[in-house]
Every structure is written in structure tokens, then in C-alpha cells.
C-alpha positions in Angstrom: -22.5 -20.5 -72.5 -21.9 -24.1 -73.7 -22.6 -26.6 -71.5 -18.5 -27.3 -70.7 -18.1 -24.2 -69.8 -21.3 -23.9 -67.5 -19.1 -26.6 -64.9 -16.2 -24.8 -65.4 -17.8 -22.0 -63.2 -19.9 -24.4 -61.2 -16.6 -26.0 -59.7 -14.6 -22.8 -59.4 -18.3 -21.7 -57.7 -17.6 -24.7 -55.5 -14.1 -24.2 -55.0 -14.0 -21.3 -53.9 -16.7 -21.7 -51.2 -15.0 -24.5 -49.9 -11.9 -22.3 -49.2 -13.9 -19.2 -47.9 -15.3 -21.7 -45.6 -12.6 -21.5 -43.0 -12.0 -18.3 -42.3 -15.4 -17.3 -41.9 -15.9 -20.3 -39.6 -12.2 -18.6 -37.5 -14.4 -15.3 -37.7 -17.2 -16.5 -36.5 -15.7 -18.4 -34.0 -14.1 -15.2 -32.5 -16.9 -12.9 -32.9 -18.5 -15.9 -29.9 -16.0 -15.9 -28.1 -16.0 -17.0 -25.5 -17.4 -19.9 -25.5 -16.9 -21.6 -22.5 -15.7 -20.2 -18.9 -12.7 -18.0 -18.5 -10.0 -18.3 -16.0 -7.6 -15.9 -14.7 -4.6 -17.0 -12.4 -3.8 -15.2 -9.9 -0.7 -14.9 -8.2 -2.1 -13.6 -4.9 -3.7 -14.7 -1.9 -8.1 -14.9 -1.8 -9.1 -11.7 0.1 -5.9 -9.8 -1.4 -6.4 -6.4 -3.1 -5.9 -7.7 -6.4 -7.5 -10.9 -5.8 -10.7 -8.6 -4.6 -10.6 -6.7 -7.8 -10.4 -9.1 -10.6 -13.0 -10.8 -9.0 -14.8 -7.9 -8.6 -14.1 -7.2 -12.4 -15.1 -10.8 -13.8 -18.7 -10.1 -12.6 -18.8 -7.5 -14.7 -17.3 -9.8 -17.6 -19.7 -12.9 -16.7 -22.5 -10.2 -17.0 -21.0 -9.2 -20.3 -19.8 -12.3 -21.6 -22.8 -15.3 -20.5 -19.8 -17.2 -19.7 -18.1 -17.7 -15.7 -15.0 -16.0 -14.9 -13.3 -18.4 -12.4 -10.1 -16.8 -9.9 -7.5 -19.7 -10.1 -5.2 -18.3 -7.0 -1.8 -19.8 -7.6 0.0 -17.7 -4.4 3.5 -17.6 -3.7 7.3 -17.6 -5.3 6.9 -13.5 -5.7 4.2 -14.3 -8.9 6.2 -17.2 -10.1 4.2 -19.9 -9.3 0.6 -17.8 -11.2 3.4 -17.3 -13.9 4.6 -21.1 -14.3 0.6 -21.8 -14.1 -0.4 -19.1 -17.1 2.6 -21.0 -19.3 2.0 -24.4 -18.9 -1.9 -23.6 -20.2 -3.6 -24.0 -23.0 -2.9 -21.0 -25.7 -6.6 -21.8 -26.9 -8.6 -18.5 -24.9 -9.8 -20.4 -22.1 -6.7 -19.2 -19.7 -4.9 -15.7 -18.7 -3.3 -14.5 -16.4 -4.5 -11.4 -13.5 0.2 -10.6 -12.8 1.3 -8.3 -10.4 4.8 -6.0 -12.2 7.4 -7.2 -10.1 6.7 -11.3 -11.9 7.4 -9.6 -14.9 9.8 -7.0 -14.2 11.9 -8.3 -11.2 11.5 -12.0 -9.8 13.8 -13.2 -13.6 16.7 -11.2 -11.9 16.2 -11.8 -8.5 15.0 -15.7 -7.9 17.2 -18.4 -9.2 15.4 -21.4 -11.4 13.0 -18.5 -13.2 12.7 -20.1 -16.7 9.6 -18.1 -18.0 10.9 -15.2 -20.4 8.2 -13.0 -20.6 9.0 -11.9 -24.3 9.2 -14.9 -25.7 6.8 -16.6 -23.7 3.9 -14.5 -22.6 1.8 -11.4 -25.0 0.9 -8.4 -22.8 -2.9 -7.4 -23.0 -3.6 -4.7 -21.0 -2.4 -2.6 -17.6 -5.3 -3.0 -15.6 -4.3 -0.7 -12.1 -1.6 0.7 -10.4 -1.0 1.2 -6.5 1.9 3.6 -6.1 4.0 3.2 -2.9 3.7 5.3 -0.1 6.5 6.8 2.6 5.1 6.7 5.8 6.8 7.7 9.3 4.6 6.7 12.6 2.0 9.4 13.7 5.0 10.6 16.4 7.4 11.6 14.1 10.0 14.1 14.2 9.9 14.0 10.7 7.1 16.6 8.9 8.1 15.8 5.5 10.1 14.1 3.0 12.4 16.8 2.8 12.9 16.6 6.7 13.7 13.5 6.6 16.0 13.1 3.2 17.8 15.8 5.2 18.5 13.4 8.4 19.5 10.3 6.5 21.9 12.3 4.6 23.8 13.5 7.6 23.8 9.7 9.0 24.3 7.7 6.7 23.0 4.6 7.0 21.4 5.9 10.2 18.0 6.3 9.4 16.2 2.5 9.3 13.0 2.2 6.2 11.0 -1.0 6.8 10.2 -3.2 3.3 7.9 -6.2 2.7 11.9 -8.3 2.2 15.0 -7.9 -0.1 14.3 -8.0 -3.1 10.7 -7.2 -2.5 9.2 -3.8 -5.3 9.0 -2.4 -1.2 12.8 -2.9 -0.9 14.1 -1.3 -4.3 11.4 1.8 -4.0 13.4 2.4 -1.2 16.2 2.3 -2.9 15.6 4.3 -5.7 14.7 6.5 -3.8 18.1 6.7 -1.5 20.4 6.0 -4.8 17.9 9.4 -6.8 17.9 11.8 -3.6 21.6 10.5 -2.6 20.8 9.4 0.5 22.0 6.2 2.0 18.8 4.4 4.5 19.6 1.1 6.9 17.4 -0.8 4.7 15.9 -3.4 7.0 13.6 -6.2 5.8 10.9 -8.1 7.5 9.3 -10.7 6.2 5.6 -9.4 5.5 3.6 -6.3 5.3 3.0 -6.9 8.9 6.6 -7.1 10.7 7.2 -3.9 8.6 4.4 -2.5 10.0 5.0 -3.1 13.7 8.7 -2.3 13.4 7.0 1.0 12.6 4.7 2.0 14.6 7.5 0.2 17.9 9.7 2.6 16.5 12.4 -0.1 15.4 12.1 1.6 12.0 11.7 5.2 11.0 8.9 5.1 7.7 7.7 2.0 5.5 7.0 1.5 2.3 3.8 0.0 1.4 0.7 0.5 -0.5 -1.9 2.9 0.5 -4.1 0.2 1.7 -1.5 -0.9 4.0 -1.2 1.6 5.7 -4.5 3.6 5.4 -5.6 2.5 8.6 -2.7 3.6 11.1 -2.6 6.7 9.4 -7.1 7.2 9.1 -6.5 6.7 13.1 -3.4 8.6 13.6 -1.0 6.4 13.9 1.3 6.8 10.7 1.2 9.5 8.4 2.3 9.6 4.8 5.0 12.0 4.2 4.8 10.9 0.2 3.1 9.3 -2.9 6.0 7.9 -5.4 2.8 8.0 -8.0 3.8 10.1 -11.1 0.2 12.2 -10.5 -2.0 13.0 -8.1 -4.5 10.5 -7.9 -8.0 10.8 -6.7 -8.5 10.4 -2.5 -4.2 11.2 -2.1 -4.8 14.5 -2.7 -3.2 15.6 0.2 -0.2 13.6 0.3 2.9 14.9 -1.6 4.4 13.7 -4.7 7.8 12.0 -3.8 8.9 13.0 -7.2 8.3 17.1 -6.6 11.2 16.3 -4.1 13.5 13.4 -5.1 13.5 13.8 -9.5 13.2 10.6 -10.3 11.0 8.7 -7.0 8.6 7.2 -8.4 7.4 3.7 -7.7 3.6 1.6 -8.3 2.8 -2.0 -7.1 0.9 -2.3 -10.9 -1.5 -5.4 -12.3 -1.4 -6.2 -15.7 -4.0 -8.8 -17.7 -1.5 -11.2 -19.6 -1.6 -14.3 -22.0 0.1 -17.0 -22.7 2.1 -16.7 -27.0 0.2 -18.0 -29.3 -3.6 -16.8 -27.7 -5.9 -15.8 -31.7 -5.5 -12.1 -31.7 -8.9 -11.8 -31.9 -9.8 -12.3 -28.2 -7.0 -10.5 -27.1 -8.4 -7.9 -29.0 -12.0 -8.9 -27.4 -10.5 -9.2 -24.1 -8.7 -5.7 -23.9 -11.4 -3.9 -24.9 -13.8 -5.9 -22.6 -11.8 -6.1 -19.3 -11.1 -2.2 -20.5 -14.7 -1.4 -20.3 -15.2 -3.1 -17.0 -12.1 -1.0 -14.8 -13.5 2.2 -16.7 -16.9 1.3 -14.7 -18.1 3.6 -11.6 -19.1 1.0 -9.2 -15.0 -0.7 -10.8 -13.5 2.5 -10.0 -15.0 3.3 -6.3 -14.4 -0.6 -5.5 -11.1 -0.6 -6.7 -10.1 3.1 -4.6 -11.6 1.3 -1.6 -8.4 -1.0 -2.8 -5.2 1.4 -3.0 -5.5 0.8 -6.5 -6.3 3.2 -9.0 -7.3 1.2 -12.9 -5.5 1.8 -16.2 -6.4 0.4 -19.1 -4.6 1.1 -22.2 -3.4 -0.9 -25.8 -1.2 -4.1 -25.4 1.0 -1.7 -27.3 1.1 0.8 -24.1 1.6 -2.4 -21.9 5.0 -3.5 -23.8 6.2 -0.2 -23.2 5.3 0.2 -19.9 6.9 -2.9 -19.0 10.9 -2.9 -21.4 10.9 0.9 -19.4 9.7 -0.5 -16.1 12.6 -3.4 -16.3 15.2 -1.2 -17.0 14.3 0.4 -14.5 14.4 -2.1 -11.6 17.1 -3.9 -13.0 19.2 -0.6 -12.9 18.6 -0.4 -9.1 19.1 -3.7 -8.9 22.5 -3.7 -10.3 23.6 -0.7 -8.5 22.8 -2.9 -5.3 24.6 -6.1 -6.6 21.5 -8.2 -5.7 21.9 -11.6 -7.9 19.0 -14.8 -8.2 19.4 -16.6 -5.9 
């Protein structure tokens, strides 16, 4: 090889090394993530079931990553405040959301002024957990089965009161779905919160309430309330004694659910690692046990599975909202 050819070869090698460096650096950055504390925005108050769950999972992630996991509570507005907080955060892989499904599937159709669009502004990471709704009656209720309750409601349209924690909330829509699918017409009674709905049902002002198991568990275990049915799609551990509502009323399936999401634009390699790490953490035996105490059930999966779950959920609840003629307000 002559001197000129040798110089050209050296130059080509140098250029190829310079071109390769950025890619190698990016790969290294993804593998080393996180290099600083990671924040999860949670649209719930401290001490609520999903807040406790993500804090418990956060401990596992801190141990795995060697970085602090910060839980940033942004309650209010049916999850809208939290969603907006995620949207205004940088998409550098330091901020994610641990949000309720209703903030994605319902709030944009029921709350005026919601400006975010999930498909445009966010990306799914993983479904985290579900909390099936329970159909609970007072302990001295004459209704022993869901079939009996439905029959009574059909015999007295608008004469059987069902309590929920607010018009357009997930428990209200779950109750409405039950009515629409069964052909029964309940008198839906909306309260400012679950505590008021509970007191009304215990006091006999309403005949049934719709809530997740962690809310009613204490009164059920004390014999003050009885669960007629679970609106889960499957029998969950610890809930084996409760019949599935869908076996009496086909299609009567409704959950509160929680998911990990990110603002659009986060490095896909970071999202893949987060999906893997949080999925593994959710299925650790002590996390599963803690989740069960909270009335939630881990169901991690792929981003694609969550995207389909969200799409199906939005269609279900939009159909209910349309039939109820509920508009943003």
C-alpha cells in the first residue's frame, strides 16, 4: 500500500469512529438509565390505595436502580391535574405517571376544558393493577343475590336506589353499565364521595352501592354489608366467595384500574426498561400481597396490551356516556 492509500485508510477509519460515537453513547445512556431520581406523578391523595401501591413498588425500584423514586401526589380534578402535571414535565425519562384509568377514558368526555389527548400527548408503558367494583348491599338487605336485586329493580323502575361517589365517576358508570346490560332502571343517587355513599347505604337510604373492595371490606367483614357480586372479569384471590356479576348480567365488567404512562417523546429504550422493571416489581410476592391488602390486583403487560385496553375501555364508557347523555361540564 502506498503512502497516499495508507493516509486515506486512516482518514476513513477516523471518520467511521466519529460517526459511531453518538450511537454508542446513546446506547450506553439507555442502559445506564436512570442516572438521577425518577418521579411518579400520582393523581391521588397520600394514603390512598394506588398511592400506597406505587410507594411500595417504588421501594423495589430504588433497590434495583440505586436511584430514589419520588412519588409526587397531584390529586383533584378526577385525575386531570395529575395528567396536566405529566404533560408539562420534560420528556427526558425522569417523570412518569401512575394514573387512574378514568383520567384517560372518562375525564376528557365529562370535564369541560380538558385539553390533553392521550394518543397525541402520552404513551402507554404498562397496565399496573385493577380494582374490580363490588356491588354491596346492607347486611340486612332482603336481596341475597344479584339476580334478586335486578328482578326487584325491573319490577320497580327508578324505585331501587343505587349509591355512587358522583355523577360521571367510574362507580356511577359501572352502575349504569349494569343497568343498561340487565334492562333494569335504577335510581342513581350521586354523593360527593365514597364515605357519604357508604353511610347512605348502611343507613338504608340507598339499597346498594358500587365501590372497590378496599372501600367496603371493613363493613363486609363486620357483617354490616354483603357483596352480591364482583364486576371483575375473573375470580381474584381473596374474592372467591363473591359471584361474578357477568354470570348474571353478561357484559357487567367494570374496574378501577391504574397504569404507568409517559409523556410522548421519552426514549423508547428507557420505556422498555421501565416496562420490564416495574412489571417484575409488581409480581414480587410481597408486592402482590400488599396489593391484595389494598383491594388491587397486579396485571402488568406490554405497552401494546395497555394501548388496546385503553382503546376498549374508552369505547365502553363513551357508549355508556352517550346513552346517559352525559356531556362535559
